[in-house]
N, C-alpha and C positions, 0 to 999 in steps of 0.2 A: 334445394336450398340448404338442407342439412349438411351436404358435402361442402358447400362454400363456407359455412360457419366453422366446420371442423378444421378447415385449412387456413382460417384467418390467423395471422401472426399473434402470438401471445407473449407479453413481456410483463412480468409482475415481480416486484420486490417482495419477498416473503418475510425476510428478517435481516436485521443488521446487528452484529454483536462483536464485542471485544473478545477476541480469541485468545490473546496472550499479551501480557505486559510485564516488563521488568525494568527496574531502576537500580543502578548501583552508584554509590559514592565511595569508591575504594580508598580515597585519601582523606576522607572527612575524619576529624574536624580540622586538621591542619591546613587543608586546601582553602578553607574559608578565610584564612589570614592573608592569602595572596591578593595583591592589589592590581595585578596585570589583567587585562581583558582576556577572556578565554577565546581560543580558536574553536570554531564549531564546524563539524563535518556531519553532513546529513546524507544518508543513503536511503533510497526508496525502491521498492520492488513490487511487482504485481504477479500473482499466480492465480490459476483457476483449475478447478477439477469438476468433472461430472459427479453428481451424487446419486441420481436416478434418471430415468427417462425424462428429458426436458427440465431437469433441475440441476443447477450448477452453483458451486460455491466460488466466489471471487474474493481473494485475500490481498489486501494492500499492507505491506510491511514498511515501517520506517525505523531506521536506527540513527540515533543522534549521539555523537561522541564529542564531548567538549574537553579541551585540554588547556591547562595553564602551564606554560613552558613545556616540560616533558611529562607532566603528571596529569592523569585523568581527573577532571573535576567531577563529571558524571557521565554515565552511559545509560541511555534510555532506549528501549526498543518496544514496539507495540505492533501487534497484528490485528487489524480490523477486518472482519469478513462480512460478506452478505450472501444470502441465499436467494437465487433468482430462478423464476420459472420462465423458460424461454422455449417456445414451441413454434413450429411451422415457419422457421426462419431458414433461408437458403444456407447450406453448409459453409459456403465461402464468406458469409457475413457473420457467422457465429463468433469466430475468434476476435474480430474487431469490436463486436458488441461487448464481449466479455472484457477485453483489454482496455477499451476506451469508455464506453457508456457506463458499464457496471463499476469500474474502478473510480470513475468520476462521482458516482453516487456514494460509494463507501468512504472515499478519502476525507471529506469534511468531518466525519465522525472520528477518524484517526487523528486528525489535527487537533480537535477539541480534547480528546482523551490524553494525548501526549502533553499538550499545554497544561492541562489540569494536573497530571502526574508530576511534571517538573515543578510547577508552582508549589506543590505540597512539600518540596524540599526546602523551601524558604528562598530559593533562587528565583531570579526573574524568569518568566516563561520563554521558551524558544517557540516562536510562531513559524510553523512551516508555511512556506510560500505556496500559492496556488500552482497547480501543475496542469499543463496542457497535455492531457493523456493521449490525445491524437498524435502529437509530436513524439511523446514518450514511446507510444506503440510503434510508430514508424521507425524510430531510432533502434528499438530492440529488434524489429523485423529485419532491418538492414544488417544489424550485427549478426543475427542468426544466419542470414544468407551468406555473409562474408565468411563466417566460421565454417559453414557447410562447403563453401568453395575451397577452403583451405584443408578440407578433410577432417576438421574437428567439429563435432556436433555436440551441443550441450543438451 
């Protein structure tokens, strides 16, 4: 009976934290006089690393760049991370759990922190859209396989 309990899968969120945040308004205050609507570019990335046996950090990063004409209105970047205990999971399932499930847990915190950070500038918040992390993971997996097929590995 003890053997069966020792091999039971374990998945615990231990901590979610804001790892890094930055905000730049390089053309303030003159940029506030512009009347044109800004163009918004949003980049999201997911990374993970083992911290100890059965303990992993998953980091979701978002970079938001807004421009009015050719000038940057603001640039905001944040890294939200979570520490997860994951044990007795088959090796082939670990990467999808980290890239899909864990990223989905961390992302709402990132959305809230970036929205709050941008709102503090006096500008309207940029609300990050929901992300289907399963599709995001599959897309990145296909990209890595294509790069490996071309002889370029990241």
